[in-house]
FITORRO-260248 format. One record per residue (C-alpha): residue number from 1; residue in three letters; x, y, z. Coordinates in steps of 0.25 Angstrom, whole numbers. Layout:
<pts>
pt num=NUM | residu=ALA | c1=X | c2=Y | c3=Z $
...
</pts>
This chain:
<pts>
pt num=1 | residu=MET | c1=-346 | c2=131 | c3=-206 $
pt num=2 | residu=ASP | c1=-360 | c2=131 | c3=-202 $
pt num=3 | residu=CYS | c1=-368 | c2=138 | c3=-212 $
pt num=4 | residu=GLU | c1=-382 | c2=138 | c3=-206 $
pt num=5 | residu=LEU | c1=-383 | c2=154 | c3=-203 $
pt num=6 | residu=ASN | c1=-377 | c2=157 | c3=-216 $
pt num=7 | residu=ASN | c1=-391 | c2=159 | c3=-223 $
pt num=8 | residu=THR | c1=-392 | c2=172 | c3=-217 $
pt num=9 | residu=LEU | c1=-377 | c2=178 | c3=-221 $
pt num=10 | residu=HIS | c1=-379 | c2=193 | c3=-226 $
pt num=11 | residu=PHE | c1=-394 | c2=191 | c3=-225 $
pt num=12 | residu=THR | c1=-397 | c2=189 | c3=-239 $
pt num=13 | residu=ILE | c1=-405 | c2=177 | c3=-239 $
pt num=14 | residu=ASP | c1=-419 | c2=186 | c3=-239 $
pt num=15 | residu=ASN | c1=-414 | c2=194 | c3=-252 $
pt num=16 | residu=THR | c1=-425 | c2=188 | c3=-262 $
pt num=17 | residu=GLU | c1=-422 | c2=199 | c3=-271 $
pt num=18 | residu=ALA | c1=-408 | c2=194 | c3=-272 $
pt num=19 | residu=LYS | c1=-401 | c2=193 | c3=-286 $
pt num=20 | residu=LEU | c1=-391 | c2=182 | c3=-281 $
pt num=21 | residu=LEU | c1=-397 | c2=170 | c3=-274 $
pt num=22 | residu=GLY | c1=-386 | c2=161 | c3=-268 $
pt num=23 | residu=ARG | c1=-386 | c2=149 | c3=-259 $
pt num=24 | residu=VAL | c1=-372 | c2=146 | c3=-257 $
pt num=25 | residu=PRO | c1=-364 | c2=137 | c3=-247 $
pt num=26 | residu=CYS | c1=-363 | c2=143 | c3=-233 $
pt num=27 | residu=VAL | c1=-348 | c2=143 | c3=-233 $
pt num=28 | residu=ILE | c1=-347 | c2=154 | c3=-243 $
pt num=29 | residu=GLN | c1=-359 | c2=162 | c3=-241 $
pt num=30 | residu=LEU | c1=-354 | c2=174 | c3=-233 $
pt num=31 | residu=PRO | c1=-342 | c2=176 | c3=-241 $
pt num=32 | residu=PHE | c1=-351 | c2=175 | c3=-253 $
pt num=33 | residu=GLN | c1=-360 | c2=186 | c3=-248 $
pt num=34 | residu=ASP | c1=-348 | c2=195 | c3=-244 $
pt num=35 | residu=TYR | c1=-344 | c2=195 | c3=-258 $
pt num=36 | residu=LEU | c1=-358 | c2=197 | c3=-265 $
pt num=37 | residu=ASP | c1=-359 | c2=209 | c3=-255 $
pt num=38 | residu=SER | c1=-346 | c2=215 | c3=-259 $
pt num=39 | residu=GLU | c1=-350 | c2=213 | c3=-273 $
pt num=40 | residu=PHE | c1=-364 | c2=217 | c3=-274 $
pt num=41 | residu=LYS | c1=-365 | c2=227 | c3=-262 $
pt num=42 | residu=ASP | c1=-380 | c2=223 | c3=-260 $
pt num=43 | residu=ARG | c1=-384 | c2=212 | c3=-252 $
pt num=44 | residu=SER | c1=-397 | c2=211 | c3=-258 $
pt num=45 | residu=ILE | c1=-392 | c2=206 | c3=-271 $
pt num=46 | residu=TYR | c1=-390 | c2=192 | c3=-265 $
pt num=47 | residu=ASN | c1=-397 | c2=181 | c3=-258 $
pt num=48 | residu=ILE | c1=-387 | c2=172 | c3=-253 $
pt num=49 | residu=ALA | c1=-388 | c2=161 | c3=-243 $
pt num=50 | residu=LEU | c1=-384 | c2=147 | c3=-239 $
pt num=51 | residu=ALA | c1=-385 | c2=136 | c3=-250 $
pt num=52 | residu=GLU | c1=-399 | c2=130 | c3=-252 $
pt num=53 | residu=PHE | c1=-402 | c2=116 | c3=-257 $
pt num=54 | residu=GLY | c1=-414 | c2=107 | c3=-260 $
pt num=55 | residu=GLY | c1=-424 | c2=107 | c3=-272 $
pt num=56 | residu=ASP | c1=-431 | c2=120 | c3=-267 $
pt num=57 | residu=TRP | c1=-420 | c2=130 | c3=-263 $
pt num=58 | residu=ALA | c1=-420 | c2=137 | c3=-276 $
pt num=59 | residu=THR | c1=-434 | c2=137 | c3=-279 $
pt num=60 | residu=ASN | c1=-438 | c2=142 | c3=-264 $
pt num=61 | residu=LEU | c1=-428 | c2=154 | c3=-267 $
pt num=62 | residu=LEU | c1=-433 | c2=157 | c3=-281 $
pt num=63 | residu=GLU | c1=-447 | c2=159 | c3=-277 $
pt num=64 | residu=LYS | c1=-444 | c2=172 | c3=-270 $
pt num=65 | residu=MET | c1=-431 | c2=176 | c3=-277 $
pt num=66 | residu=ASP | c1=-426 | c2=179 | c3=-292 $
pt num=67 | residu=PRO | c1=-411 | c2=180 | c3=-291 $
pt num=68 | residu=ASP | c1=-403 | c2=183 | c3=-303 $
pt num=69 | residu=VAL | c1=-391 | c2=173 | c3=-299 $
pt num=70 | residu=ILE | c1=-393 | c2=160 | c3=-290 $
pt num=71 | residu=ILE | c1=-382 | c2=152 | c3=-283 $
pt num=72 | residu=GLY | c1=-385 | c2=139 | c3=-276 $
pt num=73 | residu=ALA | c1=-379 | c2=126 | c3=-273 $
pt num=74 | residu=GLY | c1=-392 | c2=119 | c3=-271 $
pt num=75 | residu=ILE | c1=-392 | c2=114 | c3=-285 $
pt num=76 | residu=GLU | c1=-403 | c2=104 | c3=-283 $
pt num=77 | residu=GLY | c1=-413 | c2=116 | c3=-281 $
pt num=78 | residu=LEU | c1=-407 | c2=126 | c3=-291 $
pt num=79 | residu=VAL | c1=-402 | c2=119 | c3=-304 $
pt num=80 | residu=ASN | c1=-416 | c2=113 | c3=-308 $
pt num=81 | residu=ASN | c1=-424 | c2=124 | c3=-301 $
pt num=82 | residu=ASN | c1=-435 | c2=129 | c3=-313 $
pt num=83 | residu=GLU | c1=-434 | c2=143 | c3=-308 $
pt num=84 | residu=ILE | c1=-420 | c2=143 | c3=-313 $
pt num=85 | residu=GLU | c1=-424 | c2=140 | c3=-327 $
pt num=86 | residu=SER | c1=-436 | c2=148 | c3=-328 $
pt num=87 | residu=ARG | c1=-429 | c2=160 | c3=-322 $
pt num=88 | residu=GLY | c1=-418 | c2=159 | c3=-332 $
pt num=89 | residu=TYR | c1=-406 | c2=157 | c3=-323 $
pt num=90 | residu=THR | c1=-393 | c2=154 | c3=-331 $
pt num=91 | residu=SER | c1=-378 | c2=154 | c3=-331 $
pt num=92 | residu=ILE | c1=-373 | c2=169 | c3=-331 $
pt num=93 | residu=ASN | c1=-359 | c2=173 | c3=-331 $
pt num=94 | residu=GLY | c1=-356 | c2=157 | c3=-329 $
pt num=95 | residu=ASP | c1=-342 | c2=159 | c3=-337 $
pt num=96 | residu=MET | c1=-337 | c2=166 | c3=-324 $
pt num=97 | residu=LEU | c1=-340 | c2=152 | c3=-317 $
pt num=98 | residu=SER | c1=-331 | c2=143 | c3=-326 $
pt num=99 | residu=ASN | c1=-321 | c2=139 | c3=-316 $
pt num=100 | residu=GLU | c1=-312 | c2=127 | c3=-321 $
pt num=101 | residu=ALA | c1=-316 | c2=118 | c3=-310 $
pt num=102 | residu=PHE | c1=-331 | c2=119 | c3=-314 $
pt num=103 | residu=SER | c1=-329 | c2=120 | c3=-330 $
pt num=104 | residu=GLU | c1=-337 | c2=106 | c3=-332 $
pt num=105 | residu=PHE | c1=-348 | c2=110 | c3=-324 $
pt num=106 | residu=LYS | c1=-356 | c2=119 | c3=-332 $
pt num=107 | residu=ASP | c1=-370 | c2=119 | c3=-333 $
pt num=108 | residu=PRO | c1=-375 | c2=115 | c3=-346 $
pt num=109 | residu=LYS | c1=-388 | c2=122 | c3=-346 $
pt num=110 | residu=GLY | c1=-381 | c2=135 | c3=-343 $
pt num=111 | residu=ARG | c1=-390 | c2=138 | c3=-331 $
pt num=112 | residu=PHE | c1=-380 | c2=137 | c3=-318 $
pt num=113 | residu=ASP | c1=-366 | c2=138 | c3=-316 $
pt num=114 | residu=ILE | c1=-358 | c2=131 | c3=-305 $
pt num=115 | residu=PHE | c1=-353 | c2=143 | c3=-296 $
pt num=116 | residu=SER | c1=-347 | c2=135 | c3=-285 $
pt num=117 | residu=CYS | c1=-348 | c2=121 | c3=-279 $
pt num=118 | residu=ILE | c1=-347 | c2=113 | c3=-265 $
pt num=119 | residu=PRO | c1=-336 | c2=101 | c3=-269 $
pt num=120 | residu=LEU | c1=-338 | c2=89 | c3=-261 $
pt num=121 | residu=VAL | c1=-324 | c2=81 | c3=-257 $
pt num=122 | residu=MET | c1=-320 | c2=71 | c3=-248 $
pt num=123 | residu=VAL | c1=-312 | c2=71 | c3=-234 $
pt num=124 | residu=ILE | c1=-306 | c2=59 | c3=-229 $
pt num=125 | residu=ASP | c1=-303 | c2=55 | c3=-215 $
pt num=126 | residu=LYS | c1=-291 | c2=47 | c3=-217 $
pt num=127 | residu=THR | c1=-292 | c2=40 | c3=-202 $
pt num=128 | residu=GLN | c1=-304 | c2=33 | c3=-208 $
pt num=129 | residu=ALA | c1=-298 | c2=27 | c3=-220 $
pt num=130 | residu=ASN | c1=-296 | c2=13 | c3=-214 $
pt num=131 | residu=GLY | c1=-288 | c2=9 | c3=-226 $
pt num=132 | residu=ARG | c1=-298 | c2=14 | c3=-236 $
pt num=133 | residu=LYS | c1=-293 | c2=23 | c3=-248 $
pt num=134 | residu=ILE | c1=-297 | c2=38 | c3=-249 $
pt num=135 | residu=PRO | c1=-307 | c2=40 | c3=-259 $
pt num=136 | residu=GLU | c1=-302 | c2=48 | c3=-270 $
pt num=137 | residu=LYS | c1=-316 | c2=51 | c3=-279 $
pt num=138 | residu=PHE | c1=-330 | c2=55 | c3=-274 $
pt num=139 | residu=SER | c1=-335 | c2=41 | c3=-279 $
pt num=140 | residu=ASP | c1=-326 | c2=35 | c3=-269 $
pt num=141 | residu=VAL | c1=-337 | c2=38 | c3=-258 $
pt num=142 | residu=LEU | c1=-345 | c2=26 | c3=-264 $
pt num=143 | residu=SER | c1=-335 | c2=16 | c3=-261 $
pt num=144 | residu=GLU | c1=-338 | c2=4 | c3=-252 $
pt num=145 | residu=GLU | c1=-325 | c2=8 | c3=-246 $
pt num=146 | residu=TYR | c1=-331 | c2=19 | c3=-239 $
pt num=147 | residu=ILE | c1=-343 | c2=12 | c3=-233 $
pt num=148 | residu=LYS | c1=-348 | c2=21 | c3=-220 $
pt num=149 | residu=SER | c1=-336 | c2=31 | c3=-223 $
pt num=150 | residu=VAL | c1=-342 | c2=43 | c3=-229 $
pt num=151 | residu=VAL | c1=-348 | c2=56 | c3=-224 $
pt num=152 | residu=TYR | c1=-355 | c2=65 | c3=-234 $
pt num=153 | residu=PRO | c1=-359 | c2=80 | c3=-232 $
pt num=154 | residu=ASP | c1=-374 | c2=80 | c3=-227 $
pt num=155 | residu=ASP | c1=-377 | c2=95 | c3=-226 $
pt num=156 | residu=GLY | c1=-391 | c2=96 | c3=-229 $
pt num=157 | residu=HIS | c1=-390 | c2=101 | c3=-244 $
pt num=158 | residu=MET | c1=-385 | c2=95 | c3=-257 $
pt num=159 | residu=LEU | c1=-370 | c2=90 | c3=-254 $
pt num=160 | residu=ASP | c1=-375 | c2=77 | c3=-250 $
pt num=161 | residu=GLY | c1=-385 | c2=77 | c3=-262 $
pt num=162 | residu=ILE | c1=-374 | c2=80 | c3=-272 $
pt num=163 | residu=ILE | c1=-365 | c2=70 | c3=-266 $
pt num=164 | residu=MET | c1=-376 | c2=60 | c3=-269 $
pt num=165 | residu=THR | c1=-381 | c2=65 | c3=-282 $
pt num=166 | residu=TYR | c1=-365 | c2=63 | c3=-287 $
pt num=167 | residu=ILE | c1=-366 | c2=49 | c3=-282 $
pt num=168 | residu=TYR | c1=-380 | c2=46 | c3=-287 $
pt num=169 | residu=LYS | c1=-376 | c2=52 | c3=-302 $
pt num=170 | residu=GLU | c1=-364 | c2=43 | c3=-303 $
pt num=171 | residu=TYR | c1=-367 | c2=30 | c3=-295 $
pt num=172 | residu=GLY | c1=-383 | c2=31 | c3=-292 $
pt num=173 | residu=ASP | c1=-390 | c2=24 | c3=-280 $
pt num=174 | residu=ASP | c1=-378 | c2=14 | c3=-279 $
pt num=175 | residu=GLY | c1=-369 | c2=26 | c3=-277 $
pt num=176 | residu=LEU | c1=-378 | c2=32 | c3=-267 $
pt num=177 | residu=ILE | c1=-379 | c2=19 | c3=-259 $
pt num=178 | residu=SER | c1=-363 | c2=18 | c3=-258 $
pt num=179 | residu=PHE | c1=-363 | c2=32 | c3=-254 $
pt num=180 | residu=LYS | c1=-373 | c2=29 | c3=-243 $
pt num=181 | residu=ASN | c1=-365 | c2=16 | c3=-238 $
pt num=182 | residu=ASN | c1=-352 | c2=24 | c3=-238 $
pt num=183 | residu=VAL | c1=-359 | c2=36 | c3=-229 $
pt num=184 | residu=ILE | c1=-358 | c2=36 | c3=-214 $
pt num=185 | residu=THR | c1=-366 | c2=49 | c3=-214 $
pt num=186 | residu=GLY | c1=-368 | c2=64 | c3=-219 $
pt num=187 | residu=ALA | c1=-363 | c2=75 | c3=-212 $
pt num=188 | residu=HIS | c1=-362 | c2=90 | c3=-213 $
pt num=189 | residu=PRO | c1=-349 | c2=94 | c3=-218 $
pt num=190 | residu=SER | c1=-346 | c2=103 | c3=-206 $
pt num=191 | residu=GLN | c1=-348 | c2=92 | c3=-197 $
pt num=192 | residu=MET | c1=-338 | c2=83 | c3=-206 $
pt num=193 | residu=ILE | c1=-327 | c2=94 | c3=-204 $
pt num=194 | residu=LYS | c1=-327 | c2=94 | c3=-189 $
pt num=195 | residu=PRO | c1=-318 | c2=84 | c3=-182 $
pt num=196 | residu=GLY | c1=-327 | c2=73 | c3=-176 $
pt num=197 | residu=GLY | c1=-340 | c2=79 | c3=-183 $
pt num=198 | residu=LEU | c1=-342 | c2=65 | c3=-188 $
pt num=199 | residu=GLU | c1=-347 | c2=54 | c3=-179 $
pt num=200 | residu=LYS | c1=-341 | c2=43 | c3=-189 $
pt num=201 | residu=LYS | c1=-329 | c2=47 | c3=-196 $
pt num=202 | residu=PRO | c1=-330 | c2=45 | c3=-211 $
pt num=203 | residu=PHE | c1=-319 | c2=41 | c3=-221 $
pt num=204 | residu=ILE | c1=-324 | c2=49 | c3=-232 $
pt num=205 | residu=MET | c1=-331 | c2=64 | c3=-229 $
pt num=206 | residu=LEU | c1=-337 | c2=70 | c3=-241 $
pt num=207 | residu=MET | c1=-338 | c2=86 | c3=-239 $
pt num=208 | residu=PRO | c1=-338 | c2=99 | c3=-246 $
pt num=209 | residu=TRP | c1=-324 | c2=104 | c3=-250 $
pt num=210 | residu=VAL | c1=-326 | c2=115 | c3=-240 $
pt num=211 | residu=PHE | c1=-327 | c2=106 | c3=-228 $
pt num=212 | residu=ALA | c1=-318 | c2=95 | c3=-233 $
pt num=213 | residu=ARG | c1=-306 | c2=104 | c3=-233 $
pt num=214 | residu=LEU | c1=-309 | c2=107 | c3=-219 $
pt num=215 | residu=LYS | c1=-310 | c2=93 | c3=-215 $
pt num=216 | residu=ALA | c1=-297 | c2=88 | c3=-222 $
pt num=217 | residu=MET | c1=-289 | c2=98 | c3=-214 $
pt num=218 | residu=GLN | c1=-292 | c2=88 | c3=-202 $
pt num=219 | residu=PRO | c1=-282 | c2=77 | c3=-198 $
pt num=220 | residu=ASN | c1=-283 | c2=64 | c3=-207 $
pt num=221 | residu=MET | c1=-293 | c2=71 | c3=-217 $
pt num=222 | residu=GLU | c1=-291 | c2=72 | c3=-232 $
pt num=223 | residu=LEU | c1=-298 | c2=79 | c3=-242 $
pt num=224 | residu=VAL | c1=-301 | c2=71 | c3=-255 $
pt num=225 | residu=TRP | c1=-306 | c2=78 | c3=-267 $
pt num=226 | residu=PRO | c1=-313 | c2=68 | c3=-276 $
pt num=227 | residu=LYS | c1=-306 | c2=64 | c3=-288 $
pt num=228 | residu=ASP | c1=-318 | c2=63 | c3=-296 $
pt num=229 | residu=GLY | c1=-322 | c2=77 | c3=-292 $
pt num=230 | residu=ALA | c1=-328 | c2=83 | c3=-280 $
pt num=231 | residu=PRO | c1=-343 | c2=83 | c3=-282 $
pt num=232 | residu=ILE | c1=-349 | c2=97 | c3=-281 $
pt num=233 | residu=LEU | c1=-361 | c2=104 | c3=-276 $
pt num=234 | residu=PRO | c1=-363 | c2=116 | c3=-286 $
pt num=235 | residu=ILE | c1=-366 | c2=130 | c3=-282 $
pt num=236 | residu=VAL | c1=-372 | c2=135 | c3=-294 $
pt num=237 | residu=VAL | c1=-376 | c2=148 | c3=-300 $
pt num=238 | residu=THR | c1=-387 | c2=153 | c3=-310 $
pt num=239 | residu=SER | c1=-391 | c2=166 | c3=-315 $
pt num=240 | residu=LYS | c1=-402 | c2=175 | c3=-322 $
pt num=241 | residu=ASN | c1=-397 | c2=180 | c3=-335 $
pt num=242 | residu=ASN | c1=-397 | c2=195 | c3=-331 $
pt num=243 | residu=ALA | c1=-388 | c2=207 | c3=-328 $
pt num=244 | residu=SER | c1=-389 | c2=205 | c3=-313 $
pt num=245 | residu=ALA | c1=-386 | c2=190 | c3=-314 $
pt num=246 | residu=LYS | c1=-374 | c2=193 | c3=-323 $
pt num=247 | residu=LYS | c1=-368 | c2=204 | c3=-312 $
pt num=248 | residu=ILE | c1=-370 | c2=195 | c3=-300 $
pt num=249 | residu=THR | c1=-364 | c2=183 | c3=-308 $
pt num=250 | residu=GLU | c1=-352 | c2=190 | c3=-310 $
pt num=251 | residu=VAL | c1=-350 | c2=194 | c3=-296 $
pt num=252 | residu=LEU | c1=-353 | c2=179 | c3=-292 $
pt num=253 | residu=PHE | c1=-344 | c2=172 | c3=-301 $
pt num=254 | residu=ARG | c1=-332 | c2=180 | c3=-299 $
pt num=255 | residu=LYS | c1=-319 | c2=174 | c3=-293 $
pt num=256 | residu=GLU | c1=-321 | c2=180 | c3=-280 $
pt num=257 | residu=VAL | c1=-334 | c2=173 | c3=-277 $
pt num=258 | residu=GLY | c1=-328 | c2=159 | c3=-283 $
pt num=259 | residu=ASP | c1=-317 | c2=162 | c3=-272 $
pt num=260 | residu=ILE | c1=-327 | c2=163 | c3=-261 $
pt num=261 | residu=PHE | c1=-333 | c2=150 | c3=-264 $
pt num=262 | residu=ARG | c1=-320 | c2=143 | c3=-266 $
pt num=263 | residu=ASN | c1=-312 | c2=149 | c3=-255 $
pt num=264 | residu=ASN | c1=-323 | c2=150 | c3=-244 $
pt num=265 | residu=GLY | c1=-331 | c2=137 | c3=-247 $
pt num=266 | residu=PHE | c1=-321 | c2=128 | c3=-255 $
pt num=267 | residu=PHE | c1=-333 | c2=129 | c3=-265 $
pt num=268 | residu=PRO | c1=-326 | c2=129 | c3=-279 $
pt num=269 | residu=SER | c1=-330 | c2=141 | c3=-288 $
pt num=270 | residu=ALA | c1=-334 | c2=141 | c3=-302 $
pt num=271 | residu=ALA | c1=-329 | c2=155 | c3=-304 $
pt num=272 | residu=ASN | c1=-318 | c2=157 | c3=-315 $
pt num=273 | residu=ALA | c1=-306 | c2=161 | c3=-308 $
pt num=274 | residu=VAL | c1=-308 | c2=153 | c3=-294 $
pt num=275 | residu=ASP | c1=-296 | c2=144 | c3=-290 $
pt num=276 | residu=ASN | c1=-305 | c2=133 | c3=-283 $
pt num=277 | residu=LYS | c1=-293 | c2=125 | c3=-279 $
pt num=278 | residu=LEU | c1=-300 | c2=112 | c3=-281 $
pt num=279 | residu=LEU | c1=-293 | c2=99 | c3=-276 $
pt num=280 | residu=GLY | c1=-300 | c2=92 | c3=-288 $
pt num=281 | residu=LYS | c1=-311 | c2=93 | c3=-297 $
pt num=282 | residu=LEU | c1=-326 | c2=96 | c3=-295 $
pt num=283 | residu=ARG | c1=-338 | c2=85 | c3=-299 $
pt num=284 | residu=PHE | c1=-350 | c2=91 | c3=-303 $
pt num=285 | residu=ILE | c1=-362 | c2=81 | c3=-305 $
pt num=286 | residu=GLY | c1=-366 | c2=88 | c3=-318 $
pt num=287 | residu=TRP | c1=-377 | c2=98 | c3=-322 $
pt num=288 | residu=ASP | c1=-384 | c2=87 | c3=-329 $
pt num=289 | residu=TYR | c1=-387 | c2=80 | c3=-316 $
pt num=290 | residu=ILE | c1=-390 | c2=93 | c3=-308 $
pt num=291 | residu=TYR | c1=-400 | c2=97 | c3=-318 $
pt num=292 | residu=ARG | c1=-407 | c2=83 | c3=-317 $
pt num=293 | residu=SER | c1=-422 | c2=87 | c3=-314 $
pt num=294 | residu=ASP | c1=-422 | c2=74 | c3=-302 $
pt num=295 | residu=LEU | c1=-409 | c2=80 | c3=-296 $
pt num=296 | residu=LEU | c1=-417 | c2=82 | c3=-283 $
pt num=297 | residu=GLU | c1=-423 | c2=69 | c3=-284 $
pt num=298 | residu=ILE | c1=-409 | c2=63 | c3=-285 $
pt num=299 | residu=ILE | c1=-404 | c2=70 | c3=-273 $
pt num=300 | residu=THR | c1=-416 | c2=65 | c3=-265 $
pt num=301 | residu=HIS | c1=-414 | c2=50 | c3=-271 $
pt num=302 | residu=CYS | c1=-399 | c2=51 | c3=-266 $
pt num=303 | residu=LYS | c1=-401 | c2=56 | c3=-253 $
pt num=304 | residu=LYS | c1=-412 | c2=45 | c3=-250 $
pt num=305 | residu=ILE | c1=-401 | c2=34 | c3=-254 $
pt num=306 | residu=ILE | c1=-390 | c2=41 | c3=-245 $
pt num=307 | residu=GLU | c1=-399 | c2=46 | c3=-233 $
pt num=308 | residu=GLY | c1=-410 | c2=35 | c3=-233 $
</pts>
């Protein structure tokens, strides 16, 4: 599941005139592009590549592009971007993204819709229990019972930032310090799912659902969906209010696309008719928090505590 080469799938990354700009997780990139090919019959309509993160990714793209529809997982560089507001991006055909699993996650500003998401769950190595109870909630990973027992997904983007901001929102610096005390290391999920891929065996592995289900197939492993909800990294969409955007979103928001995200990547879809087959509820940090002007500073602060 190494995705380093997927930036050039279908060679659309140089389409600066594209009406659809998408930066999506690698595991669904190819089937998503195949679907777009079948519907639009014109590859120049879209610019799809591997998800980008950080504060400047959207700004850098919008300097040379003016798409009608934008999809992205790097919310920290997209949601508070001044160009989004100044160019009039908003929610178009959002009623097609009203799946019950996402019913409480509507943007009060009406600017974005959650298109899909990456849920974070736990995998437990029962051979490492040593008499300790299996955690039930995401907040349990802060317990002193699990000192030096946790590995989190460190894949160079926002998943680790999202974990930390969820903790920071609820528990502040004390929560981050507790989490740091419980962490053995960070590791890429592809490393975690390999038998013997980690030098030290953790009791608790935090990882995206798509990787967790694979790890849980191994002996003595158990997938735990947090009872307080699986924290999500949202994949959001925003559009201009014009005929082109309406036509594109009518295609994007269909069940067929939702099924691609759900079935190929285990990324639950907000499309209305998709059966996400969730093992529990999803947990969203909230638009009020994402819209905070200091979100990037919060992420930086959290990382300093965890990694410092």
